Each structure stands twice: as structure tokens, then as C-alpha cells.
C-alpha positions in Angstrom: 0.2 0.0 -0.3 1.8 3.3 -0.8 1.1 6.4 0.7 -1.6 7.4 -1.0 -3.2 4.5 -0.3 -2.8 4.6 2.9 -4.4 8.3 3.5 -7.7 7.4 1.9 -7.8 3.9 3.8 -7.4 5.9 6.8 -10.6 8.2 5.9 -12.8 5.5 4.9 -11.8 3.8 9.1 -12.6 7.0 10.3 -16.1 7.0 8.0 -16.8 3.6 9.4 -16.0 5.0 13.3 -18.5 8.1 12.3 -21.0 5.8 11.4 -20.7 3.3 14.4 -20.7 6.1 16.6 -23.5 8.6 15.8 -23.7 10.6 18.8 -20.4 12.1 17.8 -21.0 12.3 14.2 -21.5 16.3 13.8 -20.9 18.4 11.0 -17.3 19.9 13.4 -16.0 15.8 13.9 -16.7 15.3 9.8 -14.4 18.6 9.1 -11.5 17.7 11.5 -11.2 13.8 10.4 -12.3 14.6 6.9 -13.0 17.4 5.3 -9.4 19.6 6.5 -7.7 16.7 6.2 -8.6 16.5 2.1 -7.6 19.6 1.9 -4.5 19.9 3.2 -2.8 16.6 2.6 -0.4 16.2 0.1 -2.5 13.5 -1.2 -5.5 15.5 -1.0 -5.5 18.9 -2.5 -2.3 19.9 -0.9 -3.4 23.3 1.0 -1.2 25.0 3.2 -3.8 25.4 6.1 -2.9 29.3 6.1 -4.6 29.6 2.8 -7.8 28.4 4.3 -9.6 30.7 5.9 -12.5 29.8 8.5 -15.9 31.4 8.7 -14.9 33.4 12.0 -12.5 35.6 10.0 -13.9 35.8 6.9 -15.1 39.1 5.9 -18.4 39.8 4.2 -17.9 42.2 0.6 -19.4 45.7 1.5 -20.8 46.1 -2.0 -22.1 42.4 -1.5 -23.6 43.7 1.9 -25.7 46.3 0.4 -26.7 44.6 -3.0 -30.2 42.9 -3.7 -29.3 39.6 -3.2 -30.1 40.8 0.6 -33.7 42.3 -0.1 -32.7 44.7 2.6 -32.6 42.0 5.3 -29.5 41.9 8.0 -28.3 38.2 7.1 -27.4 36.0 10.4 -24.5 34.0 8.3 -23.6 34.8 4.5 -20.0 33.4 4.7 -19.2 29.8 3.7 -17.3 28.0 6.1 -14.3 28.1 4.2 -12.7 30.5 1.8 -9.9 29.2 -0.1 -7.2 32.0 -0.5 -3.5 31.6 -2.0 -1.3 34.0 0.5 1.1 34.5 -1.8 -2.0 35.9 -4.8 -4.7 37.0 -2.1 -7.6 36.2 -4.6 -10.4 34.3 -3.8 -9.9 30.4 -5.0 -13.3 28.4 -4.0 -15.7 28.3 -1.8 -16.2 25.4 0.6 -19.5 24.6 2.5 -19.9 21.5 4.9 -22.2 19.7 6.2 -23.6 17.1 9.0 -23.6 13.6 7.4 -26.2 13.4 4.0 -28.1 10.4 3.1 -27.4 11.0 -0.4 -25.7 12.9 -3.1 -29.0 14.5 -3.8 -29.3 15.5 -0.5 -26.6 17.4 -0.5 -26.9 18.5 -3.6 -30.3 20.8 -2.1 -27.9 22.8 -0.9 -26.0 24.3 -4.2 -28.6 27.5 -4.2 -26.4 28.4 -1.0 -23.1 27.6 -2.8 -24.1 29.7 -5.6 -25.0 32.8 -3.3 -21.5 32.0 -1.4 -20.0 31.7 -4.5 -20.9 35.1 -6.5 -20.1 37.0 -3.0 -17.2 35.9 -2.7 -16.2 35.7 -6.7 -15.4 32.2 -6.9 -15.0 30.0 -10.1 -15.6 26.6 -7.8 -17.6 26.3 -4.8 -17.5 22.8 -3.0 -20.6 21.2 -1.2 -19.1 17.9 1.1 -20.3 16.1 4.4 -16.5 14.3 3.7 -17.4 11.7 2.3 -19.9 13.3 -0.4 -18.1 15.7 -2.7 -20.1 18.1 -4.9 -17.8 20.0 -7.2 -19.3 23.4 -9.2 -17.9 25.6 -11.5 -20.0 28.6 -12.0 -23.3 27.5 -12.1 -22.1 23.9 -13.3 -21.7 20.7 -11.9 -18.0 19.3 -12.6 -17.7 16.4 -10.2 -19.5 14.6 -7.5 -18.1 11.9 -5.5 -20.3 9.6 -3.1 -17.9 7.7 -1.2 -14.3 7.7 -0.2 -13.8 5.3 -2.6 -14.8 7.4 -5.5 -12.7 10.2 -3.9 -9.8 8.2 -4.0 -10.4 7.5 -8.0 -11.2 10.9 -8.9 -8.1 12.5 -6.8 -6.3 13.7 -9.7 -9.8 15.4 -11.2 -10.1 17.1 -8.2 -6.6 18.1 -7.7 -6.9 19.5 -11.2 -9.8 22.0 -10.5 -8.6 23.1 -7.3 -5.3 21.5 -6.0 -2.7 24.0 -4.2 0.2 23.3 -7.0 -2.6 22.9 -9.8 -3.7 26.3 -9.7 -0.7 28.5 -8.1 0.8 26.8 -11.9 -2.4 27.6 -13.6 -2.7 31.2 -12.4 1.1 31.8 -12.7 0.7 31.1 -16.9 -2.8 31.9 -17.6 -3.6 34.2 -14.8 -7.1 32.4 -14.1 -7.9 29.9 -11.5 -10.6 28.3 -14.2 -10.3 25.2 -15.9 -8.1 25.0 -18.1 -9.7 23.5 -21.9 -6.9 22.1 -24.3 -6.5 23.6 -27.6 -9.3 21.6 -29.9 -6.3 22.0 -32.6 -4.7 19.2 -30.7 -7.3 16.6 -31.6 -8.3 17.8 -35.4 -4.7 19.2 -35.4 -3.8 17.6 -39.0 -7.3 18.3 -40.1 -7.1 21.9 -39.3 -3.1 23.0 -40.2 -2.1 19.5 -42.1 0.9 21.9 -43.6 3.0 22.6 -40.0 2.3 18.8 -39.6 6.1 17.9 -39.6 7.8 21.1 -39.2 9.9 22.3 -36.3 8.5 25.3 -33.9 11.2 27.4 -31.9 9.0 29.7 -29.0 10.3 32.7 -27.6 9.8 34.2 -24.5 9.8 31.3 -22.3 11.9 29.4 -20.0 11.1 26.1 -18.4 7.5 26.7 -18.8 7.0 29.8 -18.1 6.7 33.0 -20.1 9.9 35.4 -18.7 8.6 39.0 -18.0 12.1 40.2 -19.6 11.2 38.0 -23.2 14.6 36.0 -22.8 14.6 32.1 -23.4 13.3 29.8 -26.0 12.0 26.4 -26.6 12.6 24.0 -29.9 9.5 21.4 -30.4 9.5 19.0 -33.0 6.1 20.3 -34.5 3.3 22.6 -33.7 1.4 19.8 -32.2 4.1 19.3 -29.7 4.3 23.1 -28.9 0.7 22.9 -28.1 0.8 20.5 -25.3 2.7 23.4 -23.2 1.2 26.4 -25.0 -2.6 25.4 -26.3 -3.0 29.1 -26.9 -0.3 29.2 -29.8 -1.8 30.0 -33.3 -0.2 29.5 -37.0 -2.6 31.9 -38.1 -3.6 34.2 -35.5 -2.6 36.8 -32.7 -3.0 35.1 -29.7 -3.8 36.6 -26.2 0.0 36.0 -25.3 1.6 35.3 -28.1 1.9 36.2 -31.7 1.4 34.3 -34.5 3.8 32.0 -36.2 6.3 33.6 -38.3 8.0 31.9 -40.8 11.7 31.0 -41.5 11.6 30.1 -45.4 14.3 28.6 -47.9 13.7 28.6 -51.6 9.7 29.0 -51.2 9.9 26.2 -48.1 9.0 26.6 -44.7 11.8 25.5 -42.3 10.9 26.5 -39.0 7.8 27.6 -37.6 8.4 30.9 -34.7 6.6 31.9 -32.3 7.2 34.6 -29.6 5.5 36.0 -26.5 4.7 39.9 -27.0 7.6 41.0 -24.4 10.1 38.6 -26.8 8.5 40.6 -29.8 9.5 44.0 -28.2 12.8 42.8 -27.1 13.2 41.5 -31.3 11.6 44.5 -32.6 13.6 47.1 -30.8 
């Protein structure tokens, strides 16, 4: 049994113990034994505890308090149980709403409206409803993943991490300036049909280093073809300018394309000056 399997096996034992001791099975115990470990363990989502803001210390945005969403009333509580805010970014990633033991995913889903409200108030793409063994992950108003047991959570933990895992979120923000899910370019699946003329042409991407765009426009990487470059930078386009890259410049000889060259806009400024 590897360490990740051991971690989830321990979660299952804790669930079984709560089932055997219903007098101890409450929202607080599920937070301590199941939810918090899943959020913070390196075998779960890997968040540092300082990135998890508890309900007692969350501030309701003033513009939300004054908005029509409260219908002129003073709310008793308009705070999720946990707000994920990376310490080095200071932007809201996700709201986590914890519940006592739920009979089914359907009963847990009855609280979606509450979660939608929290996502709107705290401007979070991601929202999570959970009782510790059942999990519903929402992307905006879309239910993105559901796990009804710890076993399902273990099988789907990679997908869960891709949504709001600490490492994945920070890398995505640094590369794309968003916490949202990144859809790989459709040209990957239909590449030969879209640009067959570039299928076997080498590519150089300038202004990058170790998978990241450089601030000074330095660095580069060579790729065997456009398809392999798209695996790292799915917003490259051979015929269109994008937010981060120029379209493909062609290195030619005797009317034959020898190489495609993409530049970040900073690299373009450097090479053009």
C-alpha cells in the first residue's frame, strides 16, 4: 500500500467509526476528521493551512452586504465555512460549504443554491459542497464532479486536484492568470485536419523558460512540430495573434518553410527594437 492509498484508507476508517458512533457524528467532527485533512494533505488537495480562511474570520464584501441579494435584510450568516485564498496571490479560489452527514448526493445537492450565493458574493469560480465523504464540485453554475464515497474520491482525486488543487491552481494562475479550468486547444484533437501543412515543421517558441513566460522576453524552446508545442502552450495559433503570443513567423528557404517561430509579446518587443 502506497502513501496515498494509506491516506484514503485512513479516511475510510474514520468514516466507519463515525457511522458506528452517531452521537459523535456532526459537522465539526467531519471537518476535523475528513474535510480538513482532504484539503490540506499532500495526498488530497495539498493546501497550506494558512491558505484556508475559516468562517469566523471571513469578511463579507461591503458591496455584497449593500446589494439586492440580501433583499434589504441583515443576514445572520452569509459566509461559507472555508474560503480558499492563496497567501501569495490573495485572490479567492473557492468556497467550501460543509454539512453534517447526508443520506445521498441528492440531499447534499439540495444546498446548491446556498453555494451559488457564496460563489457570487466572494467571486469564486469554484464551489464545493461536502459532508466529508460525499463531494460536489461546482464550476460557476455547473456541477463539474461528484463523489459519493471515499473510494470514488480516491479514484477521482487527480481530477479534483486539477480543479482546485494547490499546486495546480498556482501553476495555472502563474501561466494563464486564471483559476478557471483550462481547456486544451481543439487543434490538438483535430490537428492534421486543421493545419496539415505544419504537421512536420519544427517550432521555436521565444520568451519562455521552464514552462513559464519570462518577464524580460528571454529564453526559448524548440519543438519537433506544432502539435508538441501546443501540449505546453495551447494558445499558440499559426495564423492568429493570441493574448500571449504572436502568430507563427516563418523561416523560409527556396519557398520552403524550415521552421515556425512564435514569440511572446515581450519577446516580440525585444527582438523588434
